[in-house]
N, C-alpha and C positions, 0 to 999 in steps of 0.2 A: 504493500500499500504506499503510495507516494504522499509525502507531507505537503506537497504543493497542491492545495485544494482549489484556490482561486486562480483563474487565468486572467486574461486582459479584459474580460467582460463577465465577471462572476464565475460561477461554477458551471461547467458544461461537460456533457459526455453522452454516451449511448444509454438509453433507458434500460434499467435493470442491470447495468454494469457500473462498476465503480468509476466516478463518484456518484453517479445518478441512480442510486438504489433507494428504495423507500426508507430503509433503516438509516442510511447516511443523511438523507434529506430531513427526516424527523429529528435527528440529532443536530443538524444544521439549524433547524427552526428553534430547538431548545437553546442552542448556544447563542443564536442571535437574540432570542428573547431574554436570556440571562444578561447578555452584553448591554442591552438597552434598558434593563431594570436595575442597573447598579446603584441608582439613587434610592432604591427601596420604597418608592412611592407607589400608591395604588393607581388604578385606572390607566395602565399602559396599553397602547393600541398598536396593531399592525394591520396594514392594508395589503391584501393579496389579490393580484390579477394573474391572468394566464392567456396563452394563445389557444389554438384549436387542436393541439396535438392530443392524441388519445391518452398518452401517459400523463397529461396535465391533471386528469381526475385523481390519479394515484398520488401525484406529488402535492396537489392541493390538500388532500386529506392528511398526508404525512406532515406537511408543514403546520397545518391546523393543530394536529396532535402535539407537535413539538412546542409550538408557541404557547398553547393553552396550558401545557404541563408546567410552564414556568410562570404562569399567572398573567399572560398577555391576553387581551381581548382581541379577537380576530374579526376583521371586516372582509368579507369575500365579495369581490367585484365580478367574478366570472370573466369571460373573454373580453378584454379591452386592450388597446395598444399600450406599449410600454410607456410612452409619455403621459398617458392618463394616470398611470400608477404614481409617477412622480408628482403630478399635479394634485391628485386626490390624497396623497400622503400629507401634503401641506394643508389642503382644504379640510380634511377630517381631523387635523391636529394629532396625527399618528406619530409614534416614535420611530417607526420603520415601515418601509414599503417593500414589497417583494413582487417581482414579475417572474412567472414560470414560463420560460421560453428559451429556445435555442436559435431565435432570430431567423436567419436565412438558411439554416441547416436543414437537412432532410427530416422527415417526420419521426424517424427512430431515435434521433437525438433530442435532448432537452437540457434545460439549464435553469439556474437560479440567479437573478440579478437583485441586489439589495440597494435600497435607497434610504438615506438618513431622513430625519424629520424636516430638513429644508428641501426635500425633494430631489437632492443631488445624489448620485451614486457614491458609495462609500470610498473612503481613502484606502490606500494600501495598508496603512497601519491598523485601521479598524478591521479590515478583512483578516489581517494576520492574527489579531486578538481573537476574532470569532473562530478562525481555524484552530487556534490553540485550545479553545474551549471544546470544539468538536472532538478533537483527539484526546483531550484530558478528561472530558466529562463535566457535567454541571449538576448543581443541586436543584432538585425540583421543588415546586411550590407545595405548601401544605394543602391537604385535601380541601379545606374551606377556602383556599385562595386560587384554585384552578380557574383559568380564564374561560370566557364564553366565546361563541362564534355566531356571527350574524351575517346574512346576505344583504348586500346593498344593491338594490334593483335599478337605481337610476344613475349609476356611476358613469355610464357612457354618455348619457344625456348632459350631465354636468360638464364632461369633457367637450362635447359638441359645442355647447354654448361658449365655453372659454375660448376655443380656437376661432369661432366665428367672430367673436368680439375683437379679435386682432386685426380685422380687415377694414376697419374704418368705414363701415357701411357699404362696402363694395357689393354690387349685385352681378350675377353671372348670367342674366337673362339673354337668350339668343346664342349662348355658347354650348356646343356639344362636346362632352367630355367622356372619354373612356377611362374608367378606373379599374385597375387590376389589383385586387386585394389579396392575391396569393393564397386564397382559401385560408386566410389567417385571421389574426385578432381584429383587424379593421374591416371585416367583411360586412358588418352592419353600419358601423360608424361612418365610413367614408362615403358610401352612396347617400346616406341620410343627409350629411352635411352639404354635399354638392347640390342635392335636390332642394334643400331648404334655402340655399343661396340663389336658386333660380336656374341652375344649369339643366340642360337635357342630358341625362346621365345614361351611359351604356356600361353597366357593371359586368365585370367578368372576374373569375376567381372568387366567387362569393358562395360557394357550395361546399363548405368544409365537411369532411367525413372522418376526421381524426388522423387520416393517413395521407391526404393529398396536399398538405400545406407546402408551399414553394415548389410543387411538382409541375414543371413545365409552365410556370406562370410567375408573376411577381417581378420584383426588381432584378432578380438574378436571371430571369428568362423573359426579357421584354419583347421577344418576338410575337407572342400571343397578343399583346396590347397593340403592337405595330400593325399586325394584320387586322385587328378590330378597328383601329383608327382609319385605315384605308377602306375597309369594307363599309363603314358607316359614315364616311365623310366627316369625321370628327375634327375638331379644331386642335385637340391635344389629348395625349394619353398620360395618365398618372399611374405609375407602377410602384406599389408598396411591397415591403417584404413581410415575412410571417408575423412579426410583432409590431409592424407599423412604425418603426423608428427610422427607416430610410426610404428614399424615393429616387426613382429614375424616371425621366420624362421622355415622351415621344412626341415629335412635332407632327404637323398636319400631313406631312409626306411619308410618315412612318420612320423617320430618322431618329435614332436614340441620342439623347443628351445626358451626360453623367453629372455627378455631383460637382465637379469642377466648373462646368458651364453654369449650373444653377448658382453656385457661390459667386462666380464672376459677375453675373447679372445683379444679384442682390447687393453685393459689395458696392458696385458702381451706383446703384440707385440710392442706397442708404447714404453713401458719401455725398451725393448731390443734394440729398434732402437734409443733410446735417445730422443724420441719425447714427452714423458709424462712429463708434467710440475708439479713440486712439489712432485713427487712420490705418487700421490694420485688420486683416482677415487671418484667423487661425486655422491652419490645415495641417495635414500630416505629411510625412516624407513621401507618401504615395502620390500626392497631387502633382499634376503635370507641370513641367517647366514653363509651358506656354501660359498657364495661369499666373505664375510668378512674374513673367515678363509683362503680361497685360496689366497687372496691378501696378508695377513700377511705372508703366506708361501713364497711369492715372494719378501718379504721385502718392500711391498707397504701398503698404508693406504686406508681405506674406510671412507670418510667423509659423514655422514648422514644428511639429511635435512627433513623437513616436506614434505608430499606428494604434488606433482605438479611440472611439469617441470620448471615452472617459479622460484620456490624456488631453484631448482638445478642450474639454470643459474645464479641466484643472488649470490649463494655461490661460483660458479666457478669464477665469476668476482671479488668477494671480495678476494678470496684466490689466484688468479692468476693460477688456474687450467684449463686445456683445454679438459678434457673428463669427461662426466657425463651422467646420465640418470635415467630411472626408469625400474623396473621389467616389467611393462606393455609394454615397447618397445620404449618409448621416448629415443632416443640416441642423445646426444648433443656433437658435435665435433666443439668446438668454433674456431678452426683454419680454418674451412670451412663454418660454418653456425651460425646464431645467436639464433636458437631455435632447438628443436628436428626435425630430418629429417629422416624419415623412409627409403626412397629410397637411400639416401646417406649412411646410415649405412649398408643397404643391399649390396650396391656396394662394400663397404670396406670389408665386409665379403667374397664376391666373389673374391676380390683381394687376400685375405688370402688364399683362396682355390687354386688360380692360383700359388701364390708364394711358397706355402708349398707342393703342390701336394697332400694334404690330403683331404679326403672326408668330407662333411658337418657333418656326424655322429661323426667324431673325433673332429672337431673344435667346435661343439656345446656341448661338454661335458668336459669343462675345470675343473669342480668340481662336486662333488656329493652334491646335495642340501639337506639341513635338511628338513624333512617332514614339510609341511606348509599347513594350511587349512584356507581358506577364505570363509566366508558366509555373505550374504547381507540381511538386513531386511529393507523393504520399509516402509516409514511412510508418513503421510498426512501433508500438510501445517499446521503450528501452533503447531505441536506436538514436544515435547522435551523430549523424553524417557531417554536420558543419564543424565538428571537432576533429575530423580526420584530415591528415596531412594532404592527400591528393586533392580533396575538395578545397582546402585553403589555398593550395597552389593554383588551382584553376580559377578561384576567385581573384587572387592577386594578378594573374595573367590577364584576366578580363578587364580588371580595373586599369591596368597599364595600357591596354589597347584603346580604352575609352577616354583616357586622360585628356582633358581639355576639349573633348568633343561630345561628351554626354555624361551620364551617371548610371551607376549600378547599385541596386539595393537587394540584399539577400537577407531574408528573415524567416524565422520560424513562426507560423501562425499561432496566435494565442487562443483560437477557438476550434481549430481542427488539426489533425496530425499531418500537417503539410509544411514543406519548405517552399517558400515563395521566392521566385527569381524574377526580378524586374530590371529592365534597362530602358533608358531613353537616349535617343541619338537621332539626329537628322539624317545620318547615313544608315538607312534601314538594313542594308546588308551586314554592316558592322554590328548593328544592334542584334540581329538574329544570330550572328556568329558568336557573340559573347554570351548571350543567354543560352544558346545551345551547348556551348562548351561547359558552362557551369552545371546545367541540368544533366548532361551526360556524366560529369564527374560525380554528382550526387547519386544518380542511379547506379553507377558502378560501385560506389561505396556501400550502397544498400544491398 
């Protein structure tokens, strides 16, 4: 058993395999409950949401048992997007919020994301203390102090109203919108919000069966939305992931625009309106060099962080910046939300279309991206290919060939057993050669 319980985005793994077993998740709930009850006061609360995975029922019950065993009162939201958990943790004056989701991963995976009372994801230090309690055990509440559990039936409606209120009265009448909800947590929320704002809504990915989340749909598979946009003559497509915290957009021609293009548009608009704090956008090392050059041309800065929306949010809070995100579609607008919110970002893009009168194809092309290639190599538990000498030599050689002409990024995924190899270079042949050499070395080492 590994002592490394938390990854880059909470605890994640295959359902019924360590660490995502009912026993471990129950102990995680008890540990988090004990951590947030250290002051010894009564009436401590936890908010629990989930996406549409079949295993969510199992983990919802395990967490409820763990939290109530330490005297925490549990509010169960059912299927809601991850940003709704952050928002409702604050709104319900809870001590901790929990989202049961493995985000964009396949249905057989699941995960636990923890939020503090301020609605933000927990720090590394807090996660380390909770992990220590999981492994060391906690003292349970006395029988008379066991917590209660209660269903909150209007959680998604509270979230709906909150994100609509950020649009300054914008109406979407006359706009046809395809929304792909990935058969996930936003399958009811997103179509409702768009319809209430006046859009003609074409919903897809809204029939979850517990096993089809992210399957051939959503932000990781935008082809389905692109086909729907062309078939229905829609103005734009909004593709969410399984837990609704990321978005990819599709223009009226069926062309896909990623998080970098969305952030470029929002950054420019916010700067022009005097809303952008500190003259900077926060993004990760994965964001395209073209985005950085675009911002420099606008007199703005790109502040880079390690991969993971939590790192983006932490940097935003430290620097006092209010806009950040990831190329993958996590867009964080801290004036309105405490974490990435795919639907919120999509709505603000639609607001830009309404206010400028420009089509999505124009607004999704703020800059020309530098050619970028990303390849993934899957590895087995216990393997450490990046520590092997032949792989390190291949990486050094690739970096030398790219020096002054592009950049190379090699990293281990924090959410899946993958080595990610990414290069950027305007010489596409050189880019493919360098990525291929590193991938081949990793595969050989495995």
